[in-house]
PyMOL CGO cylinders between C-alpha atoms (Angstrom):
from pymol import cmd
from pymol.cgo import CYLINDER

trace = [
    CYLINDER, 173.27, -98.08, 230.89, 173.03, -94.32, 231.55, 0.3, 1, 1, 1, 1, 1, 1,
    CYLINDER, 173.03, -94.32, 231.55, 175.10, -93.56, 228.44, 0.3, 1, 1, 1, 1, 1, 1,
    CYLINDER, 175.10, -93.56, 228.44, 172.75, -95.66, 226.28, 0.3, 1, 1, 1, 1, 1, 1,
    CYLINDER, 172.75, -95.66, 226.28, 169.65, -93.85, 227.60, 0.3, 1, 1, 1, 1, 1, 1,
    CYLINDER, 169.65, -93.85, 227.60, 171.17, -90.40, 227.07, 0.3, 1, 1, 1, 1, 1, 1,
    CYLINDER, 171.17, -90.40, 227.07, 172.34, -91.37, 223.57, 0.3, 1, 1, 1, 1, 1, 1,
    CYLINDER, 172.34, -91.37, 223.57, 168.81, -92.60, 222.81, 0.3, 1, 1, 1, 1, 1, 1,
    CYLINDER, 168.81, -92.60, 222.81, 167.29, -89.34, 224.01, 0.3, 1, 1, 1, 1, 1, 1,
    CYLINDER, 167.29, -89.34, 224.01, 169.76, -87.29, 222.00, 0.3, 1, 1, 1, 1, 1, 1,
    CYLINDER, 169.76, -87.29, 222.00, 168.91, -89.31, 218.88, 0.3, 1, 1, 1, 1, 1, 1,
    CYLINDER, 168.91, -89.31, 218.88, 165.18, -88.90, 219.54, 0.3, 1, 1, 1, 1, 1, 1,
    CYLINDER, 165.18, -88.90, 219.54, 165.48, -85.12, 220.10, 0.3, 1, 1, 1, 1, 1, 1,
    CYLINDER, 165.48, -85.12, 220.10, 167.70, -84.75, 217.02, 0.3, 1, 1, 1, 1, 1, 1,
    CYLINDER, 167.70, -84.75, 217.02, 165.21, -86.64, 214.84, 0.3, 1, 1, 1, 1, 1, 1,
    CYLINDER, 165.21, -86.64, 214.84, 162.36, -84.53, 216.24, 0.3, 1, 1, 1, 1, 1, 1,
    CYLINDER, 162.36, -84.53, 216.24, 164.27, -81.32, 215.41, 0.3, 1, 1, 1, 1, 1, 1,
    CYLINDER, 164.27, -81.32, 215.41, 164.87, -82.51, 211.83, 0.3, 1, 1, 1, 1, 1, 1,
    CYLINDER, 164.87, -82.51, 211.83, 161.13, -83.23, 211.40, 0.3, 1, 1, 1, 1, 1, 1,
    CYLINDER, 161.13, -83.23, 211.40, 160.22, -79.80, 212.82, 0.3, 1, 1, 1, 1, 1, 1,
    CYLINDER, 160.22, -79.80, 212.82, 162.65, -78.07, 210.44, 0.3, 1, 1, 1, 1, 1, 1,
    CYLINDER, 162.65, -78.07, 210.44, 161.28, -79.97, 207.43, 0.3, 1, 1, 1, 1, 1, 1,
    CYLINDER, 161.28, -79.97, 207.43, 157.68, -79.13, 208.38, 0.3, 1, 1, 1, 1, 1, 1,
    CYLINDER, 157.68, -79.13, 208.38, 158.67, -75.46, 208.83, 0.3, 1, 1, 1, 1, 1, 1,
    CYLINDER, 158.67, -75.46, 208.83, 160.33, -75.27, 205.42, 0.3, 1, 1, 1, 1, 1, 1,
    CYLINDER, 160.33, -75.27, 205.42, 157.37, -76.93, 203.71, 0.3, 1, 1, 1, 1, 1, 1,
    CYLINDER, 157.37, -76.93, 203.71, 154.93, -74.61, 205.53, 0.3, 1, 1, 1, 1, 1, 1,
    CYLINDER, 154.93, -74.61, 205.53, 156.91, -71.56, 204.39, 0.3, 1, 1, 1, 1, 1, 1,
    CYLINDER, 156.91, -71.56, 204.39, 156.95, -72.55, 200.73, 0.3, 1, 1, 1, 1, 1, 1,
    CYLINDER, 156.95, -72.55, 200.73, 153.31, -73.70, 200.66, 0.3, 1, 1, 1, 1, 1, 1,
    CYLINDER, 153.31, -73.70, 200.66, 151.96, -70.48, 202.16, 0.3, 1, 1, 1, 1, 1, 1,
    CYLINDER, 151.96, -70.48, 202.16, 150.97, -72.21, 205.40, 0.3, 1, 1, 1, 1, 1, 1,
    CYLINDER, 150.97, -72.21, 205.40, 149.97, -75.47, 203.65, 0.3, 1, 1, 1, 1, 1, 1,
    CYLINDER, 149.97, -75.47, 203.65, 147.36, -73.61, 201.55, 0.3, 1, 1, 1, 1, 1, 1,
    CYLINDER, 147.36, -73.61, 201.55, 149.15, -73.78, 198.16, 0.3, 1, 1, 1, 1, 1, 1,
    CYLINDER, 149.15, -73.78, 198.16, 151.35, -76.14, 196.21, 0.3, 1, 1, 1, 1, 1, 1,
    CYLINDER, 151.35, -76.14, 196.21, 155.06, -76.13, 197.06, 0.3, 1, 1, 1, 1, 1, 1,
    CYLINDER, 155.06, -76.13, 197.06, 156.60, -72.97, 195.56, 0.3, 1, 1, 1, 1, 1, 1,
    CYLINDER, 156.60, -72.97, 195.56, 159.92, -73.21, 193.77, 0.3, 1, 1, 1, 1, 1, 1,
    CYLINDER, 159.92, -73.21, 193.77, 159.74, -69.66, 192.41, 0.3, 1, 1, 1, 1, 1, 1,
    CYLINDER, 159.74, -69.66, 192.41, 158.95, -66.45, 194.30, 0.3, 1, 1, 1, 1, 1, 1,
    CYLINDER, 158.95, -66.45, 194.30, 159.72, -62.72, 194.51, 0.3, 1, 1, 1, 1, 1, 1,
    CYLINDER, 159.72, -62.72, 194.51, 161.10, -60.50, 197.21, 0.3, 1, 1, 1, 1, 1, 1,
    CYLINDER, 161.10, -60.50, 197.21, 159.91, -56.86, 197.21, 0.3, 1, 1, 1, 1, 1, 1,
    CYLINDER, 159.91, -56.86, 197.21, 161.55, -54.90, 199.99, 0.3, 1, 1, 1, 1, 1, 1,
    CYLINDER, 161.55, -54.90, 199.99, 161.46, -57.18, 203.02, 0.3, 1, 1, 1, 1, 1, 1,
    CYLINDER, 161.46, -57.18, 203.02, 158.38, -59.10, 201.86, 0.3, 1, 1, 1, 1, 1, 1,
    CYLINDER, 158.38, -59.10, 201.86, 158.57, -62.50, 200.16, 0.3, 1, 1, 1, 1, 1, 1,
    CYLINDER, 158.57, -62.50, 200.16, 155.68, -63.02, 197.73, 0.3, 1, 1, 1, 1, 1, 1,
    CYLINDER, 155.68, -63.02, 197.73, 154.90, -66.65, 196.93, 0.3, 1, 1, 1, 1, 1, 1,
    CYLINDER, 154.90, -66.65, 196.93, 151.81, -66.28, 194.73, 0.3, 1, 1, 1, 1, 1, 1,
    CYLINDER, 151.81, -66.28, 194.73, 150.27, -62.81, 194.72, 0.3, 1, 1, 1, 1, 1, 1,
    CYLINDER, 150.27, -62.81, 194.72, 150.09, -59.53, 196.58, 0.3, 1, 1, 1, 1, 1, 1,
    CYLINDER, 150.09, -59.53, 196.58, 148.64, -56.08, 196.11, 0.3, 1, 1, 1, 1, 1, 1,
    CYLINDER, 148.64, -56.08, 196.11, 148.54, -52.55, 197.42, 0.3, 1, 1, 1, 1, 1, 1,
    CYLINDER, 148.54, -52.55, 197.42, 151.80, -51.34, 195.88, 0.3, 1, 1, 1, 1, 1, 1,
    CYLINDER, 151.80, -51.34, 195.88, 152.20, -47.82, 194.49, 0.3, 1, 1, 1, 1, 1, 1,
    CYLINDER, 152.20, -47.82, 194.49, 154.91, -46.79, 192.07, 0.3, 1, 1, 1, 1, 1, 1,
    CYLINDER, 154.91, -46.79, 192.07, 156.02, -43.53, 190.49, 0.3, 1, 1, 1, 1, 1, 1,
    CYLINDER, 156.02, -43.53, 190.49, 158.84, -42.48, 188.21, 0.3, 1, 1, 1, 1, 1, 1,
    CYLINDER, 158.84, -42.48, 188.21, 160.73, -41.29, 191.30, 0.3, 1, 1, 1, 1, 1, 1,
    CYLINDER, 160.73, -41.29, 191.30, 159.93, -44.44, 193.30, 0.3, 1, 1, 1, 1, 1, 1,
    CYLINDER, 159.93, -44.44, 193.30, 159.91, -47.46, 190.96, 0.3, 1, 1, 1, 1, 1, 1,
    CYLINDER, 159.91, -47.46, 190.96, 159.22, -51.02, 192.10, 0.3, 1, 1, 1, 1, 1, 1,
    CYLINDER, 159.22, -51.02, 192.10, 162.27, -53.19, 192.64, 0.3, 1, 1, 1, 1, 1, 1,
    CYLINDER, 162.27, -53.19, 192.64, 162.00, -56.94, 193.07, 0.3, 1, 1, 1, 1, 1, 1,
    CYLINDER, 162.00, -56.94, 193.07, 164.39, -59.84, 193.49, 0.3, 1, 1, 1, 1, 1, 1,
    CYLINDER, 164.39, -59.84, 193.49, 163.62, -63.09, 191.67, 0.3, 1, 1, 1, 1, 1, 1,
    CYLINDER, 163.62, -63.09, 191.67, 164.18, -66.19, 193.79, 0.3, 1, 1, 1, 1, 1, 1,
    CYLINDER, 164.18, -66.19, 193.79, 164.24, -69.90, 193.07, 0.3, 1, 1, 1, 1, 1, 1,
    CYLINDER, 164.24, -69.90, 193.07, 163.84, -72.11, 196.16, 0.3, 1, 1, 1, 1, 1, 1,
    CYLINDER, 163.84, -72.11, 196.16, 166.63, -74.52, 195.27, 0.3, 1, 1, 1, 1, 1, 1,
    CYLINDER, 166.63, -74.52, 195.27, 168.96, -72.08, 193.49, 0.3, 1, 1, 1, 1, 1, 1,
    CYLINDER, 168.96, -72.08, 193.49, 171.67, -72.66, 196.13, 0.3, 1, 1, 1, 1, 1, 1,
    CYLINDER, 171.67, -72.66, 196.13, 172.17, -76.18, 194.74, 0.3, 1, 1, 1, 1, 1, 1,
    CYLINDER, 172.17, -76.18, 194.74, 173.18, -74.97, 191.28, 0.3, 1, 1, 1, 1, 1, 1,
    CYLINDER, 173.18, -74.97, 191.28, 175.02, -72.04, 189.75, 0.3, 1, 1, 1, 1, 1, 1,
    CYLINDER, 175.02, -72.04, 189.75, 172.71, -72.13, 186.74, 0.3, 1, 1, 1, 1, 1, 1,
    CYLINDER, 172.71, -72.13, 186.74, 170.87, -68.88, 185.97, 0.3, 1, 1, 1, 1, 1, 1,
    CYLINDER, 170.87, -68.88, 185.97, 167.36, -69.96, 185.10, 0.3, 1, 1, 1, 1, 1, 1,
    CYLINDER, 167.36, -69.96, 185.10, 165.95, -66.57, 184.06, 0.3, 1, 1, 1, 1, 1, 1,
    CYLINDER, 165.95, -66.57, 184.06, 162.43, -65.17, 184.28, 0.3, 1, 1, 1, 1, 1, 1,
    CYLINDER, 162.43, -65.17, 184.28, 159.81, -63.22, 182.29, 0.3, 1, 1, 1, 1, 1, 1,
    CYLINDER, 159.81, -63.22, 182.29, 158.04, -59.96, 183.20, 0.3, 1, 1, 1, 1, 1, 1,
    CYLINDER, 158.04, -59.96, 183.20, 154.75, -58.71, 181.78, 0.3, 1, 1, 1, 1, 1, 1,
    CYLINDER, 154.75, -58.71, 181.78, 152.26, -56.01, 182.84, 0.3, 1, 1, 1, 1, 1, 1,
    CYLINDER, 152.26, -56.01, 182.84, 148.56, -56.46, 182.14, 0.3, 1, 1, 1, 1, 1, 1,
    CYLINDER, 148.56, -56.46, 182.14, 145.36, -54.81, 183.41, 0.3, 1, 1, 1, 1, 1, 1,
    CYLINDER, 145.36, -54.81, 183.41, 143.91, -56.15, 186.66, 0.3, 1, 1, 1, 1, 1, 1,
    CYLINDER, 143.91, -56.15, 186.66, 140.50, -57.33, 185.46, 0.3, 1, 1, 1, 1, 1, 1,
    CYLINDER, 140.50, -57.33, 185.46, 139.33, -58.88, 188.74, 0.3, 1, 1, 1, 1, 1, 1,
    CYLINDER, 139.33, -58.88, 188.74, 136.52, -56.34, 189.18, 0.3, 1, 1, 1, 1, 1, 1,
    CYLINDER, 136.52, -56.34, 189.18, 134.65, -55.82, 185.91, 0.3, 1, 1, 1, 1, 1, 1,
    CYLINDER, 134.65, -55.82, 185.91, 132.81, -52.84, 187.46, 0.3, 1, 1, 1, 1, 1, 1,
    CYLINDER, 132.81, -52.84, 187.46, 136.10, -50.91, 187.39, 0.3, 1, 1, 1, 1, 1, 1,
    CYLINDER, 136.10, -50.91, 187.39, 136.55, -51.26, 183.62, 0.3, 1, 1, 1, 1, 1, 1,
    CYLINDER, 136.55, -51.26, 183.62, 136.49, -48.11, 181.50, 0.3, 1, 1, 1, 1, 1, 1,
    CYLINDER, 136.49, -48.11, 181.50, 136.80, -47.10, 177.88, 0.3, 1, 1, 1, 1, 1, 1,
    CYLINDER, 136.80, -47.10, 177.88, 139.15, -44.63, 176.27, 0.3, 1, 1, 1, 1, 1, 1,
    CYLINDER, 139.15, -44.63, 176.27, 139.60, -43.39, 172.72, 0.3, 1, 1, 1, 1, 1, 1,
    CYLINDER, 139.60, -43.39, 172.72, 142.63, -43.79, 170.47, 0.3, 1, 1, 1, 1, 1, 1,
    CYLINDER, 142.63, -43.79, 170.47, 142.51, -42.19, 167.01, 0.3, 1, 1, 1, 1, 1, 1,
    CYLINDER, 142.51, -42.19, 167.01, 138.69, -42.25, 167.13, 0.3, 1, 1, 1, 1, 1, 1,
    CYLINDER, 138.69, -42.25, 167.13, 138.52, -45.95, 168.14, 0.3, 1, 1, 1, 1, 1, 1,
    CYLINDER, 138.52, -45.95, 168.14, 137.12, -46.93, 171.56, 0.3, 1, 1, 1, 1, 1, 1,
    CYLINDER, 137.12, -46.93, 171.56, 139.14, -49.40, 173.64, 0.3, 1, 1, 1, 1, 1, 1,
    CYLINDER, 139.14, -49.40, 173.64, 138.27, -51.18, 176.89, 0.3, 1, 1, 1, 1, 1, 1,
    CYLINDER, 138.27, -51.18, 176.89, 141.07, -50.96, 179.49, 0.3, 1, 1, 1, 1, 1, 1,
    CYLINDER, 141.07, -50.96, 179.49, 140.55, -54.42, 181.00, 0.3, 1, 1, 1, 1, 1, 1,
    CYLINDER, 140.55, -54.42, 181.00, 140.42, -56.13, 177.60, 0.3, 1, 1, 1, 1, 1, 1,
    CYLINDER, 140.42, -56.13, 177.60, 143.95, -54.99, 176.72, 0.3, 1, 1, 1, 1, 1, 1,
    CYLINDER, 143.95, -54.99, 176.72, 146.39, -57.90, 176.48, 0.3, 1, 1, 1, 1, 1, 1,
    CYLINDER, 146.39, -57.90, 176.48, 149.66, -56.18, 177.34, 0.3, 1, 1, 1, 1, 1, 1,
    CYLINDER, 149.66, -56.18, 177.34, 150.60, -52.86, 178.97, 0.3, 1, 1, 1, 1, 1, 1,
    CYLINDER, 150.60, -52.86, 178.97, 154.33, -53.58, 179.26, 0.3, 1, 1, 1, 1, 1, 1,
    CYLINDER, 154.33, -53.58, 179.26, 155.21, -50.91, 176.67, 0.3, 1, 1, 1, 1, 1, 1,
    CYLINDER, 155.21, -50.91, 176.67, 153.94, -48.25, 179.09, 0.3, 1, 1, 1, 1, 1, 1,
    CYLINDER, 153.94, -48.25, 179.09, 156.73, -49.10, 181.54, 0.3, 1, 1, 1, 1, 1, 1,
    CYLINDER, 156.73, -49.10, 181.54, 160.50, -49.29, 181.54, 0.3, 1, 1, 1, 1, 1, 1,
    CYLINDER, 160.50, -49.29, 181.54, 161.64, -52.68, 182.83, 0.3, 1, 1, 1, 1, 1, 1,
    CYLINDER, 161.64, -52.68, 182.83, 165.31, -52.96, 183.71, 0.3, 1, 1, 1, 1, 1, 1,
    CYLINDER, 165.31, -52.96, 183.71, 166.20, -56.64, 184.15, 0.3, 1, 1, 1, 1, 1, 1,
    CYLINDER, 166.20, -56.64, 184.15, 169.35, -58.09, 185.65, 0.3, 1, 1, 1, 1, 1, 1,
    CYLINDER, 169.35, -58.09, 185.65, 170.24, -61.70, 186.37, 0.3, 1, 1, 1, 1, 1, 1,
    CYLINDER, 170.24, -61.70, 186.37, 168.24, -61.95, 189.59, 0.3, 1, 1, 1, 1, 1, 1,
    CYLINDER, 168.24, -61.95, 189.59, 166.26, -58.71, 189.96, 0.3, 1, 1, 1, 1, 1, 1,
    CYLINDER, 166.26, -58.71, 189.96, 164.32, -56.11, 188.03, 0.3, 1, 1, 1, 1, 1, 1,
    CYLINDER, 164.32, -56.11, 188.03, 162.98, -52.58, 188.34, 0.3, 1, 1, 1, 1, 1, 1,
    CYLINDER, 162.98, -52.58, 188.34, 159.66, -51.31, 186.93, 0.3, 1, 1, 1, 1, 1, 1,
    CYLINDER, 159.66, -51.31, 186.93, 159.29, -47.58, 186.22, 0.3, 1, 1, 1, 1, 1, 1,
    CYLINDER, 159.29, -47.58, 186.22, 156.23, -46.03, 184.54, 0.3, 1, 1, 1, 1, 1, 1,
    CYLINDER, 156.23, -46.03, 184.54, 157.01, -44.10, 181.34, 0.3, 1, 1, 1, 1, 1, 1,
    CYLINDER, 157.01, -44.10, 181.34, 154.55, -41.41, 182.42, 0.3, 1, 1, 1, 1, 1, 1,
    CYLINDER, 154.55, -41.41, 182.42, 153.77, -39.66, 185.68, 0.3, 1, 1, 1, 1, 1, 1,
    CYLINDER, 153.77, -39.66, 185.68, 150.21, -41.03, 185.75, 0.3, 1, 1, 1, 1, 1, 1,
    CYLINDER, 150.21, -41.03, 185.75, 147.71, -43.29, 183.96, 0.3, 1, 1, 1, 1, 1, 1,
    CYLINDER, 147.71, -43.29, 183.96, 147.45, -40.86, 181.05, 0.3, 1, 1, 1, 1, 1, 1,
    CYLINDER, 147.45, -40.86, 181.05, 151.23, -40.87, 180.57, 0.3, 1, 1, 1, 1, 1, 1,
    CYLINDER, 151.23, -40.87, 180.57, 151.42, -44.67, 180.61, 0.3, 1, 1, 1, 1, 1, 1,
    CYLINDER, 151.42, -44.67, 180.61, 148.60, -45.03, 178.08, 0.3, 1, 1, 1, 1, 1, 1,
    CYLINDER, 148.60, -45.03, 178.08, 150.14, -42.31, 175.86, 0.3, 1, 1, 1, 1, 1, 1,
    CYLINDER, 150.14, -42.31, 175.86, 153.41, -44.27, 175.80, 0.3, 1, 1, 1, 1, 1, 1,
    CYLINDER, 153.41, -44.27, 175.80, 151.48, -47.21, 174.35, 0.3, 1, 1, 1, 1, 1, 1,
    CYLINDER, 151.48, -47.21, 174.35, 148.96, -45.26, 172.26, 0.3, 1, 1, 1, 1, 1, 1,
    CYLINDER, 148.96, -45.26, 172.26, 150.34, -41.93, 170.93, 0.3, 1, 1, 1, 1, 1, 1,
    CYLINDER, 150.34, -41.93, 170.93, 146.91, -41.00, 169.49, 0.3, 1, 1, 1, 1, 1, 1,
    CYLINDER, 146.91, -41.00, 169.49, 145.19, -41.20, 172.90, 0.3, 1, 1, 1, 1, 1, 1,
    CYLINDER, 145.19, -41.20, 172.90, 142.36, -38.79, 173.69, 0.3, 1, 1, 1, 1, 1, 1,
    CYLINDER, 142.36, -38.79, 173.69, 143.43, -37.75, 177.19, 0.3, 1, 1, 1, 1, 1, 1,
    CYLINDER, 143.43, -37.75, 177.19, 140.09, -36.30, 178.37, 0.3, 1, 1, 1, 1, 1, 1,
    CYLINDER, 140.09, -36.30, 178.37, 138.88, -37.72, 181.69, 0.3, 1, 1, 1, 1, 1, 1,
    CYLINDER, 138.88, -37.72, 181.69, 141.45, -40.53, 181.86, 0.3, 1, 1, 1, 1, 1, 1,
    CYLINDER, 141.45, -40.53, 181.86, 142.79, -39.82, 185.37, 0.3, 1, 1, 1, 1, 1, 1,
    CYLINDER, 142.79, -39.82, 185.37, 139.39, -39.94, 187.04, 0.3, 1, 1, 1, 1, 1, 1,
    CYLINDER, 139.39, -39.94, 187.04, 138.99, -43.53, 185.80, 0.3, 1, 1, 1, 1, 1, 1,
    CYLINDER, 138.99, -43.53, 185.80, 142.03, -44.87, 187.67, 0.3, 1, 1, 1, 1, 1, 1,
    CYLINDER, 142.03, -44.87, 187.67, 141.38, -47.41, 190.43, 0.3, 1, 1, 1, 1, 1, 1,
    CYLINDER, 141.38, -47.41, 190.43, 143.42, -49.19, 193.12, 0.3, 1, 1, 1, 1, 1, 1,
    CYLINDER, 143.42, -49.19, 193.12, 145.63, -52.06, 191.97, 0.3, 1, 1, 1, 1, 1, 1,
    CYLINDER, 145.63, -52.06, 191.97, 144.67, -51.48, 188.35, 0.3, 1, 1, 1, 1, 1, 1,
    CYLINDER, 144.67, -51.48, 188.35, 147.88, -53.03, 187.00, 0.3, 1, 1, 1, 1, 1, 1,
    CYLINDER, 147.88, -53.03, 187.00, 149.02, -56.64, 187.38, 0.3, 1, 1, 1, 1, 1, 1,
    CYLINDER, 149.02, -56.64, 187.38, 152.75, -57.32, 187.17, 0.3, 1, 1, 1, 1, 1, 1,
    CYLINDER, 152.75, -57.32, 187.17, 153.08, -60.99, 186.21, 0.3, 1, 1, 1, 1, 1, 1,
    CYLINDER, 153.08, -60.99, 186.21, 156.53, -62.50, 186.73, 0.3, 1, 1, 1, 1, 1, 1,
    CYLINDER, 156.53, -62.50, 186.73, 156.94, -66.06, 185.51, 0.3, 1, 1, 1, 1, 1, 1,
    CYLINDER, 156.94, -66.06, 185.51, 159.70, -68.61, 185.83, 0.3, 1, 1, 1, 1, 1, 1,
    CYLINDER, 159.70, -68.61, 185.83, 162.00, -69.45, 182.93, 0.3, 1, 1, 1, 1, 1, 1,
    CYLINDER, 162.00, -69.45, 182.93, 159.70, -72.30, 181.82, 0.3, 1, 1, 1, 1, 1, 1,
    CYLINDER, 159.70, -72.30, 181.82, 156.50, -70.37, 182.68, 0.3, 1, 1, 1, 1, 1, 1,
    CYLINDER, 156.50, -70.37, 182.68, 155.28, -73.20, 184.94, 0.3, 1, 1, 1, 1, 1, 1,
    CYLINDER, 155.28, -73.20, 184.94, 155.25, -70.91, 187.99, 0.3, 1, 1, 1, 1, 1, 1,
    CYLINDER, 155.25, -70.91, 187.99, 154.26, -67.27, 188.29, 0.3, 1, 1, 1, 1, 1, 1,
    CYLINDER, 154.26, -67.27, 188.29, 153.80, -64.52, 190.86, 0.3, 1, 1, 1, 1, 1, 1,
    CYLINDER, 153.80, -64.52, 190.86, 151.43, -61.57, 190.41, 0.3, 1, 1, 1, 1, 1, 1,
    CYLINDER, 151.43, -61.57, 190.41, 151.85, -58.18, 192.06, 0.3, 1, 1, 1, 1, 1, 1,
    CYLINDER, 151.85, -58.18, 192.06, 148.99, -55.69, 191.80, 0.3, 1, 1, 1, 1, 1, 1,
    CYLINDER, 148.99, -55.69, 191.80, 149.91, -52.02, 191.84, 0.3, 1, 1, 1, 1, 1, 1,
    CYLINDER, 149.91, -52.02, 191.84, 148.70, -48.50, 191.22, 0.3, 1, 1, 1, 1, 1, 1,
    CYLINDER, 148.70, -48.50, 191.22, 150.43, -45.44, 189.86, 0.3, 1, 1, 1, 1, 1, 1,
    CYLINDER, 150.43, -45.44, 189.86, 150.71, -42.98, 192.70, 0.3, 1, 1, 1, 1, 1, 1,
    CYLINDER, 150.71, -42.98, 192.70, 149.24, -39.69, 191.60, 0.3, 1, 1, 1, 1, 1, 1,
    CYLINDER, 149.24, -39.69, 191.60, 149.87, -36.45, 193.39, 0.3, 1, 1, 1, 1, 1, 1,
    CYLINDER, 149.87, -36.45, 193.39, 147.39, -33.60, 193.50, 0.3, 1, 1, 1, 1, 1, 1,
    CYLINDER, 147.39, -33.60, 193.50, 148.81, -30.88, 191.28, 0.3, 1, 1, 1, 1, 1, 1,
    CYLINDER, 148.81, -30.88, 191.28, 146.06, -28.33, 191.77, 0.3, 1, 1, 1, 1, 1, 1,
    CYLINDER, 146.06, -28.33, 191.77, 142.45, -27.63, 192.58, 0.3, 1, 1, 1, 1, 1, 1,
    CYLINDER, 142.45, -27.63, 192.58, 139.98, -26.03, 190.19, 0.3, 1, 1, 1, 1, 1, 1,
    CYLINDER, 139.98, -26.03, 190.19, 136.80, -24.45, 191.51, 0.3, 1, 1, 1, 1, 1, 1,
    CYLINDER, 136.80, -24.45, 191.51, 133.72, -23.86, 189.41, 0.3, 1, 1, 1, 1, 1, 1,
    CYLINDER, 133.72, -23.86, 189.41, 132.84, -20.21, 190.07, 0.3, 1, 1, 1, 1, 1, 1,
    CYLINDER, 132.84, -20.21, 190.07, 129.23, -20.71, 189.00, 0.3, 1, 1, 1, 1, 1, 1,
    CYLINDER, 129.23, -20.71, 189.00, 128.65, -23.55, 191.50, 0.3, 1, 1, 1, 1, 1, 1,
    CYLINDER, 128.65, -23.55, 191.50, 129.97, -21.69, 194.56, 0.3, 1, 1, 1, 1, 1, 1,
    CYLINDER, 129.97, -21.69, 194.56, 127.19, -20.11, 196.61, 0.3, 1, 1, 1, 1, 1, 1,
    CYLINDER, 127.19, -20.11, 196.61, 127.94, -17.39, 199.18, 0.3, 1, 1, 1, 1, 1, 1,
]
cmd.load_cgo(trace, "trace")
């Protein structure tokens, strides 16, 4: 009789543990039950990104590296692939600005693709994004050689680029917002505006 009761408790506890594990896995891949179940995600550093994230800074010396993950990839050896594209972050229309290329005015946030301003090195399960220039001007010059460079840098804003990584069938995607880190290279003082 004692053996039957202990076996019943062990079965009950085991079933409870299985349910807890399943709920935990589903919670992880649904972003705390707030999104649909994610089968595709990225890992940047130690952070797993299920849908979107921002606040990243990249430079030529410190490019962004990301691992591409499929939730159920352990069940198959098949390499599914992925796509990478960089576009302007147009979430805040007040941040938009215009620039001139060969006498023609262009709106930054209306551009469809900025990928040509970056070097993207793809491998089977990871990629690295490096800007072709040291700053916003350099990236835009890589895309538009006839760029008028006057006052471009002062128009930069946080998370102005959106790195969109999509699954092989483009049914799932992850977006990472980033900025080009710019270092101060000097200070210029207007002698006429300084009052002693």
